[in-house]
C-alpha positions in Angstrom: 71.8 78.8 105.7 74.6 80.3 103.7 74.1 78.2 100.6 70.7 79.5 99.5 71.9 83.1 100.0 75.1 82.3 98.2 73.3 81.0 95.2 70.8 83.9 95.2 73.6 86.5 95.4 75.5 84.8 92.5 72.4 84.9 90.4 71.6 88.5 91.3 75.1 89.6 90.5 75.3 87.4 87.3 78.5 85.8 88.5 79.2 82.3 87.2 79.9 79.9 90.0 83.2 78.6 88.5 85.2 79.6 85.5 85.9 77.3 82.6 89.3 75.6 82.7 91.9 77.1 80.3 93.4 75.4 77.3 95.4 72.2 78.2 95.0 68.6 79.0 92.1 67.9 81.4 94.3 65.7 83.6 96.8 68.5 84.1 94.4 71.0 85.7 95.3 72.3 89.1 93.0 74.7 91.0 94.3 77.0 93.8 92.6 79.3 96.2 93.5 82.1 98.6 94.5 81.0 102.1 92.1 80.7 105.0 94.1 83.2 107.1 93.6 85.8 104.4 89.8 85.4 104.9 90.2 85.6 108.6 92.2 88.7 108.3 89.6 90.4 106.1 86.9 89.2 108.5 88.7 90.7 111.4 89.1 94.1 109.7 85.4 94.0 108.8 84.5 93.3 112.4 86.7 96.1 113.6 85.0 98.6 111.2 81.5 97.5 112.3 82.3 97.8 116.0 83.8 101.3 115.5 80.6 102.3 113.5 78.4 101.0 116.3 80.3 102.8 119.0 80.1 106.1 117.0 76.4 105.5 116.6 75.9 105.0 120.4 78.0 108.1 121.2 76.0 110.4 119.0 72.8 108.8 120.3 73.9 109.7 123.8 74.8 113.3 122.7 71.5 113.8 121.1 69.6 112.4 124.1 71.6 114.6 126.5 71.0 117.8 124.5 67.4 117.1 124.1 67.0 116.6 127.9 68.7 119.9 128.6 66.4 121.7 126.1 63.4 120.3 127.9 64.7 121.4 131.3 65.3 125.0 130.1 61.9 125.1 128.4 60.1 124.0 131.6 61.9 125.3 134.7 61.5 123.5 138.0 58.8 125.3 140.2 60.8 124.4 143.3 63.6 126.7 142.3 63.5 130.3 143.3 62.4 132.8 140.6 65.1 134.5 138.7 65.1 138.3 139.4 64.2 140.4 136.4 65.9 143.7 135.8 63.7 146.8 135.7 64.5 150.4 134.6 64.2 151.7 138.1 66.4 149.1 139.6 68.9 147.9 137.0 71.0 144.9 137.8 74.7 145.7 137.4 77.4 143.1 137.2 80.2 143.6 139.6 83.5 142.0 139.6 86.5 142.1 141.8 89.2 144.2 140.2 92.4 142.5 139.5 95.6 144.6 139.5 99.2 143.8 139.3 101.6 144.9 142.1 102.7 147.9 140.1 99.2 148.9 139.0 97.8 151.0 141.8 94.9 153.5 141.6 97.3 156.3 142.3 99.3 155.8 139.0 96.3 156.2 136.8 96.4 152.7 135.3 93.0 151.2 134.3 91.9 148.2 136.3 91.2 144.9 134.4 88.0 143.1 135.1 88.1 139.3 135.0 85.0 137.8 133.4 83.7 134.5 134.7 83.7 131.8 132.1 80.5 129.8 131.7 80.6 126.2 132.8 79.9 123.3 130.3 76.4 123.0 131.8 75.7 126.7 131.3 77.1 126.6 127.8 74.9 123.6 126.9 71.8 125.4 128.3 72.5 128.6 126.3 72.9 126.6 123.1 69.9 124.4 123.6 67.7 127.4 124.1 68.5 128.5 120.5 67.6 125.0 119.0 64.0 124.6 117.9 62.2 121.4 118.8 61.7 120.5 115.1 65.5 120.2 114.8 65.6 117.4 117.4 62.7 115.7 115.7 64.6 115.7 112.4 67.8 114.5 114.1 65.9 111.5 115.6 64.4 110.6 112.2 67.9 110.7 110.6 69.2 108.6 113.5 66.5 106.0 113.0 67.3 105.8 109.3 71.0 105.4 110.0 70.2 102.6 112.5 68.1 100.7 109.9 70.8 101.2 107.3 73.5 99.9 109.6 71.4 96.8 110.5 70.7 96.1 106.8 74.3 96.4 105.7 75.6 94.0 108.3 74.6 90.7 106.5 75.0 92.2 103.0 78.6 93.3 103.6 79.4 90.0 105.4 78.1 87.8 102.5 79.9 90.0 99.9 83.1 89.6 101.9 82.7 85.8 101.9 81.8 85.7 98.3 84.8 87.8 97.3 87.0 85.2 99.1 85.3 82.2 97.5 85.3 83.7 94.0 89.1 83.8 93.7 90.0 81.1 91.2 93.6 80.3 90.2 93.7 77.5 87.5 96.9 76.1 86.0 97.2 73.5 83.2 100.1 72.3 81.1 99.7 75.0 78.5 98.1 78.1 80.2 96.6 79.5 83.4 93.4 81.4 84.2 93.0 83.8 87.1 89.6 85.2 88.2 88.6 87.4 91.1 85.9 89.9 92.2 82.2 90.0 92.8 81.0 93.5 91.8 83.6 93.8 89.1 84.8 90.4 87.9 88.3 90.3 86.5 89.3 87.2 84.5 92.8 86.9 83.0 94.1 84.0 80.8 97.8 83.7 80.0 99.5 81.3 77.7 102.8 79.7 78.5 104.0 80.8 75.1 104.0 84.5 76.3 104.9 84.0 79.9 108.2 85.7 80.8 108.6 86.2 84.6 107.3 84.6 87.8 108.0 86.3 91.2 106.9 85.6 94.8 106.4 88.6 97.1 105.4 89.0 100.8 104.6 92.0 103.0 105.3 92.1 106.8 101.7 91.0 107.7 101.7 88.3 105.0 105.0 86.9 106.4 103.4 86.7 109.9 100.4 84.9 108.5 102.3 82.6 106.2 100.8 84.0 103.0 102.4 85.3 99.8 101.6 86.7 96.3 102.7 84.9 93.1 103.0 87.4 90.3 103.2 86.2 86.6 104.0 88.5 83.8 103.7 88.0 80.1 105.3 89.8 77.1 104.5 93.5 77.0 103.8 93.7 80.8 106.3 96.5 81.5 106.6 97.6 85.1 104.5 96.1 87.8 102.8 97.8 90.8 102.5 96.4 94.3 99.6 94.1 94.9 99.6 93.6 98.6 96.4 93.5 100.7 94.0 93.1 97.8 95.0 95.9 95.5 93.5 95.3 92.1 95.7 95.5 89.0 94.5 96.8 85.7 97.4 95.5 83.6 96.4 92.9 81.1 99.9 91.4 81.1 100.2 90.9 84.9 98.3 88.3 87.0 98.4 87.5 90.7 97.8 84.5 92.8 96.8 86.7 95.8 97.4 85.7 99.4 98.0 81.9 98.8 99.6 79.6 101.4 101.6 77.5 99.0 103.2 80.3 96.9 106.5 78.4 96.3 104.7 75.3 95.2 102.7 77.3 92.7 105.8 79.0 91.4 107.7 75.7 91.0 104.7 74.1 89.3 104.4 76.9 86.7 108.2 76.9 86.1 108.3 73.1 85.6 105.3 73.1 83.2 106.7 76.1 81.4 110.0 74.3 80.9 108.2 71.2 79.5 106.0 73.4 77.3 109.0 75.1 75.7 111.0 71.8 75.3 108.0 70.2 73.5 108.2 73.0 70.9 104.5 73.8 71.1 103.3 77.2 70.3 100.2 79.1 71.4 97.6 76.5 72.6 95.0 78.3 70.4 97.0 77.6 67.3 96.6 74.1 65.9 99.7 73.2 63.9 100.0 70.0 62.0 102.8 67.7 63.3 105.7 67.2 60.9 108.4 64.5 61.0 112.0 65.3 60.1 114.2 62.5 58.8 117.8 62.4 59.8 118.9 61.2 56.3 118.4 63.2 53.1 117.8 60.1 51.0 114.9 59.1 53.3 113.4 62.5 52.7 113.7 62.1 48.9 112.1 58.6 49.0 109.3 59.9 51.2 108.5 62.8 48.8 108.6 60.4 45.8 106.3 58.0 47.5 103.8 60.7 48.2 104.0 62.1 44.6 103.5 58.8 42.8 99.9 58.2 43.8 99.1 61.8 43.0 100.6 61.5 39.5 98.6 58.4 38.8 95.3 60.0 39.9 96.1 63.0 37.6 96.8 60.7 34.7 93.6 58.9 35.2 91.6 62.1 35.3 93.2 63.3 32.0 92.3 60.1 30.3 88.7 60.4 31.4 88.5 64.0 30.0 90.0 62.9 26.7 87.5 60.1 26.3 84.6 62.4 27.2 85.7 65.0 24.6 86.2 62.5 21.8 
């Protein structure tokens, strides 16, 4: 089921399935991926966010339903309840309250008595507020609630597939001359670094990565300057810094790059994009003289033959 959706999303986002290998011998290519525990960690965080969003949706659904029921009750009172007395000009209804005085506040000393007002209960407060809300407002809130529910259901498979694609589209390729790192789905970032410019390789781990057995391998080339932290998926914008993010065999990757970097420098090769002709250096000066003379003799003979043909053509 996932494969057709996987291919459709890659075509829709114009993301190539696999990057081309960097410069180097085909037999030396090694491909690395992020660890399975990194994917499970991100999937767990995604699940937690979706559950929290669902609980929030259920809570506000209950609040809206509760307030709407209160509004209907106040709009249509129960006929079984006794009628509420209505105040008239001839018989005004006055509120009475029990006076509250302190021990030293007696009517004889002329101190005004304080009246304690009764606080409304939560039910009374909800009734008073619901009376002020028009019915059209509840209709609008229900429409918005329905739209949010549809949006939530649609984003569930979309965000899940994007999460899985982001994990699968992390490619870390190493050859005997260079390496290529690619990550991202919405914004694809691909970085190619030659061993000729590579300067530093470090392995870093956060507390959660140590618990899961994961680590980041950071490679820096000339001109990279300072490096920022890359833990937990932070994307870097430096063109001189690359990351093997959340890999399970970080030390193996580091040792492999260091070994191939050592061989690359010992071989005396330059940038893999530069094709330089191979030259042989003799250990004896006389051999060098003889080799130059042997190369110059055929060239002199060809030049002499060309001069003779020109002289015969002129004459």
